[in-house]
Each structure stands twice: as structure tokens, then as C-alpha cells.
N, C-alpha and C positions, 0 to 999 in steps of 0.2 A: 606327701605331707612336708612341713620345713619340719629338718633335722630338728629341735628342739622338743617340737611336739611328739615324737615317736619316746615312752616313755615303754620298759619290761616290764609287768607285773614278778612279782617275790613270792603272788601268796594272794589269798582270797581269804577270807572270812562273813561269815552270817553271824547275828546275833539271836540272841536266845532271851528268853527267862525264867529265874529257877523254880524252884514252888515255892519262895519266900517273894516273889514279885522282884524279884531283884533282876537286871540286863547285866550281861557280858558277850562275851566274842566270845566263836571258837573257829579254826579252821587253821589253815595248813598256810608259813612261810618259812621258802627256803626250803621248802621240803617236808619241813619240823611242823608236825601233828601243835598248834599253840590254842593255847581258852587264853583268856585276858578281861581284869577283872578290872575295875576302878579300884583307887587306892585310896580305901575305906579311913587311911591312917595316914590323910596328906599332911606334913604342914609345908611350909613355905620352903621352895622350891626342891620340894621332892613330884615324884611325880605323878599326871595326874591316870594311869591306869599300868598295873604288874601285868607283865607277859610271863606264864606257864608252860613246860610242857604238856602235853595232855599225850595221861598215857588211852591204849587201844578197849576197848571196851568191855573184854575179853579180862587181862588184868585188870582190871579197878573191880568185876564183877569176885574176881575171885578175889579179893584180899581183904 
């Protein structure tokens, strides 16, 4: 394999669908659990997606 074809993975994402039918991504990037949503308030020159840290299920259920 040529050197330029070798890539190092920094994470993985899974596509999910909310109860409201909206798609989003969950996974891990560089050891950080994340959730990624489309930017619903997107205007010119703003990002298409927003990345947020994802809390463990236990922590979110207690809040």
C-alpha cells in the first residue's frame, strides 16, 4: 500500500434517528464521546453540523 493511502482512524460514528424522525450521529472522536446534529440555524458561512460532548447514559438519566 502506498504511504499516502494509509490513514489513521480518529473515531467512528453511527447514524441514529430521534423519536421526532430527525437524523443525527453518535460516536467517538479521539477518545471523546460525541453527538453531532445538523445546524438548523445555518446561515451563510456557518457550519453544516455541530459537535457536542456526549454524556454517559447514567448521567443523562439522573438529570
